[in-house]
C-alpha positions in Angstrom: -39.7 64.5 57.8 -38.2 64.6 53.8 -38.0 68.4 54.4 -36.1 68.2 57.0 -33.6 65.4 55.5 -33.4 67.6 52.5 -32.7 70.8 54.6 -29.5 69.1 56.8 -28.2 67.7 53.5 -28.3 71.5 51.7 -26.5 72.9 55.3 -23.9 70.4 55.4 -23.2 70.9 51.8 -23.4 74.7 52.2 -21.0 74.4 55.2 -18.5 72.0 53.8 -18.4 74.7 50.4 -17.4 77.3 53.1 -15.0 75.3 54.8 -13.7 74.5 51.2 -13.8 78.3 50.5 -11.7 79.2 53.7 -9.2 76.9 52.8 -8.7 77.6 49.4 -8.5 81.5 50.3 -5.9 80.7 53.4 -3.4 79.0 51.0 -3.7 82.1 48.4 -3.4 84.4 51.3 -0.6 81.7 52.1 1.0 81.4 48.8 0.6 85.4 48.1 2.8 86.1 51.5 5.6 83.6 50.6 5.8 84.9 47.1 6.0 88.3 48.7 8.5 87.4 50.8 10.5 85.8 48.4 10.6 88.5 46.1 11.8 91.2 48.9 14.4 88.9 49.8 15.2 89.0 46.1 15.3 92.8 45.9 17.9 92.6 48.9 20.2 90.4 47.9 20.3 92.2 44.2 20.7 95.6 45.7 22.0 95.7 49.3 25.9 96.7 48.2 24.5 99.0 46.2 22.1 100.4 48.9 24.7 100.2 51.5 26.9 102.1 48.9 24.7 105.0 48.6 24.0 105.2 52.4 27.6 105.7 53.4 28.3 108.7 50.4 27.8 106.6 47.2 25.6 107.2 44.4 22.2 105.4 43.5 20.5 104.9 40.0 17.3 107.3 39.5 15.6 103.7 38.8 16.5 102.1 41.9 15.9 105.4 44.3 12.3 105.6 43.9 10.4 102.5 45.0 8.3 100.9 42.1 5.9 99.5 44.7 4.7 98.7 48.1 7.1 95.7 48.1 10.4 97.8 47.0 9.3 100.1 50.1 9.0 97.1 52.4 12.5 95.9 51.0 14.1 99.3 51.5 12.7 99.0 54.7 14.2 95.9 55.4 17.6 97.0 54.2 17.9 99.9 56.3 17.1 97.8 59.4 19.6 95.7 58.8 22.4 98.1 57.9 21.5 100.4 60.8 21.3 97.8 63.1 25.0 96.8 62.0 26.4 100.2 61.4 26.0 103.7 63.1 27.2 107.1 62.0 25.8 110.6 61.7 26.2 110.6 57.8 24.5 107.6 57.7 21.8 108.3 59.8 21.1 111.9 58.2 21.4 110.0 54.4 18.3 107.5 56.1 16.0 110.4 57.3 16.5 112.3 53.8 15.5 109.6 51.8 12.8 108.0 53.6 11.5 111.7 54.2 11.4 112.2 50.5 10.0 108.9 49.3 8.5 106.8 52.1 6.9 108.9 54.6 3.2 107.9 53.4 4.3 104.5 54.0 5.7 104.8 57.7 2.9 107.3 58.2 -0.2 104.6 57.0 1.2 101.9 59.5 1.9 104.5 62.4 -2.4 104.7 62.1 -2.9 101.2 61.7 -5.4 100.0 64.1 -3.1 96.5 64.8 -1.2 97.2 67.6 1.4 95.2 67.0 2.1 97.0 63.4 2.5 100.6 64.9 4.7 99.1 68.0 7.2 97.9 65.2 7.2 100.7 63.3 7.7 103.2 66.0 10.4 100.7 66.7 11.9 101.3 63.7 11.8 105.0 63.7 13.4 105.5 67.0 16.4 103.2 65.6 16.7 105.0 62.2 16.0 108.5 64.3 13.6 109.9 61.6 12.9 113.8 62.1 10.9 114.1 59.7 7.9 112.2 61.7 7.7 115.0 64.3 4.7 115.9 63.7 2.9 112.4 63.2 4.3 111.5 66.5 2.8 114.1 68.4 -0.4 113.6 67.0 -0.2 110.1 67.7 0.4 110.6 71.4 -2.8 112.2 71.2 -4.7 109.3 70.5 -5.3 106.3 72.8 -2.0 104.1 73.0 -0.7 100.8 75.0 2.0 101.5 77.4 4.5 100.5 75.1 3.8 102.8 72.4 3.6 105.4 74.8 7.1 104.8 76.1 8.3 105.1 72.7 6.6 107.6 71.4 8.1 109.7 74.7 11.7 108.5 73.4 11.8 109.7 70.1 10.0 113.0 71.0 13.3 113.3 73.4 15.2 112.0 70.8 14.1 114.7 68.1 13.5 117.5 70.6 15.4 119.2 73.6 12.2 120.2 75.6 9.0 118.8 73.6 9.4 115.7 76.1 9.2 117.0 79.6 5.6 117.8 79.7 4.8 113.6 79.0 7.2 112.7 81.2 6.2 115.1 84.1 2.4 114.3 83.3 2.1 110.9 81.7 -1.4 109.9 79.9 -0.4 106.3 80.7 0.2 105.4 84.7 3.9 104.7 84.8 6.2 102.9 87.2 9.9 103.5 88.1 10.9 101.3 85.9 9.0 102.3 83.0 10.8 106.0 83.5 14.4 104.4 84.0 13.7 103.0 80.5 12.7 106.9 79.6 15.2 109.0 81.1 18.3 106.5 81.1 18.5 107.8 77.3 18.5 111.8 78.1 21.6 113.6 77.8 22.4 115.4 81.2 21.2 118.5 79.5 17.7 117.4 79.3 17.7 115.8 82.3 18.1 119.3 84.1 15.3 120.5 82.2 13.1 117.2 83.4 14.3 118.4 87.0 14.0 121.8 86.7 10.6 121.6 88.7 11.6 118.7 90.7 8.7 118.6 93.4 5.9 118.8 90.9 7.1 115.3 89.4 5.4 111.8 90.0 7.3 109.9 93.2 8.4 107.2 90.7 10.1 109.9 88.2 12.1 111.3 91.3 12.7 108.0 92.2 14.5 107.7 88.8 16.1 111.0 88.1 18.1 110.3 92.0 19.1 107.0 90.6 20.4 108.3 87.4 22.5 111.1 89.5 24.5 108.4 90.8 24.9 105.9 88.3 26.0 108.8 85.8 27.7 110.5 88.4 26.2 113.9 87.5 28.5 115.5 90.9 27.1 119.3 90.2 23.7 117.9 91.3 24.9 117.4 95.0 23.1 120.1 96.0 19.5 118.6 94.8 20.6 115.4 96.7 20.9 117.5 99.7 17.5 119.1 99.1 16.0 115.7 99.4 17.2 115.2 102.5 15.0 116.9 104.1 12.1 115.6 102.6 9.4 113.7 104.3 9.6 110.7 102.0 12.2 108.3 103.3 12.1 106.5 99.9 13.1 109.7 98.6 15.9 110.5 101.3 17.5 106.7 100.8 17.5 107.4 97.2 19.4 110.8 97.4 21.6 108.9 100.2 22.4 105.8 97.8 23.4 108.7 95.1 25.5 110.4 97.6 27.6 107.2 98.3 28.5 106.4 94.7 29.5 110.1 93.8 32.2 110.0 96.5 32.5 113.5 96.9 30.3 115.8 99.3 31.7 119.6 100.9 31.1 118.1 104.7 30.2 114.7 106.1 29.0 116.1 109.2 25.2 116.4 107.3 24.9 113.0 107.0 25.8 111.6 110.5 22.7 112.2 111.8 21.5 109.5 109.7 23.2 107.2 111.3 20.6 107.1 114.0 18.1 106.5 112.1 14.9 104.2 112.7 15.1 103.6 109.0 17.5 100.7 108.2 18.3 101.6 104.8 18.9 105.2 105.5 21.8 103.8 108.2 22.9 101.3 105.4 23.6 104.4 103.1 25.7 106.2 105.7 27.6 103.7 106.1 28.3 103.7 102.3 28.9 107.6 102.6 31.7 107.2 105.3 33.7 104.6 103.5 35.1 107.8 101.7 35.0 110.0 104.5 37.8 111.7 106.6 39.6 108.4 108.6 38.7 110.2 112.4 35.1 111.1 111.4 34.5 108.0 109.0 35.8 105.9 112.7 33.2 107.3 115.1 30.4 106.6 112.8 31.3 102.7 111.3 32.1 101.5 115.0 28.9 102.8 115.8 27.4 101.0 112.7 29.3 97.7 113.1 27.1 97.0 116.1 23.4 97.9 114.2 20.5 96.0 115.0 20.5 95.3 110.7 22.9 92.5 109.4 23.0 94.2 106.3 23.7 98.0 107.9 27.0 95.9 110.1 28.3 94.2 107.1 28.2 97.3 105.5 29.7 99.4 108.1 32.4 96.6 107.9 33.0 96.7 104.2 33.4 100.6 104.8 35.9 100.4 107.5 38.3 98.3 105.4 38.2 100.5 102.7 39.8 103.2 104.8 43.3 104.3 104.3 44.0 102.5 108.1 41.3 100.1 107.4 43.3 96.7 108.8 43.8 99.1 112.3 40.2 100.3 112.2 39.2 96.8 112.2 41.6 95.4 114.3 40.7 97.9 117.0 37.3 96.5 116.7 38.3 92.8 117.3 40.3 93.9 120.8 38.0 96.6 121.6 34.4 95.6 121.1 31.8 94.1 123.3 29.8 93.2 120.6 30.1 89.6 118.9 29.1 90.1 115.8 30.9 93.1 115.1 33.8 91.4 116.3 33.0 88.3 114.2 32.3 90.7 111.0 35.7 92.9 111.4 37.7 89.0 111.8 35.7 88.0 108.7 36.8 91.1 106.9 40.3 90.8 107.9 40.2 87.1 106.7 39.6 88.0 103.3 42.7 90.5 102.5 
């Protein structure tokens, strides 16, 4: 019994000492963290104007230019972030890239290879913001490793910013499962030549990427992409046809409207809706025939769009009045009256 009691006392004392030791260790780390943050803040306050002047074309002393330790590297990194966040120019981007390439490559590569994904994401966001070109090889190597979806998206965006063509295979054959929203985040920042390169082998692309590309055509008003949009109208995938029609409606320019008339009788209401939008910019006589049919459609959304498109015609008021006086469809008459009442 005495030996058991002694064992329990020793165990309790040992646990207490361990807890005290852990507490002291946490205090030490916290103290060091606060001290490091203060050191970084002091460096920034003391040298911020000098760094800004240097990055905007001025000079920097040799002593200040070469970081003395890791804390100074962190301070310079923080300075880059603040300056780049508020200022943007090709000269500034080039200067930051040149300096970081010479003095900070090891610093950034180390963070890229951290086991902590939060640290990797943070440095990837900075690399993207700073538009570093000197880490291209490291970024390509990082893509070969296991990454979260967010990391993969950032890596792809960095590659697309640094290369006009290397990004294509990672977008077209992603190593992570990407949805439509993910693709839109990627391609919205591509220039038209990169977008065209990505769409070169359109049929081989994943469906979410196809949909995103068709949406971007209308959003960015790529007029010379009409042939691709027309090509998609013959596809068996209704979603692809709907996206193509949607972008055609946004472009408001087409050599002929007759090719869209068949979709006014489609069994898919979204296709009929897009046709109603397209014919808002069609020649008056051609538009009236299609819109008079669609304003009596079984879908309220289609009827409403047909009425809106009628109002947009050159003789829109007259067209709507004709519906009111001649149509036997009470819903069509109500919509026409509603449109006229919004004058």
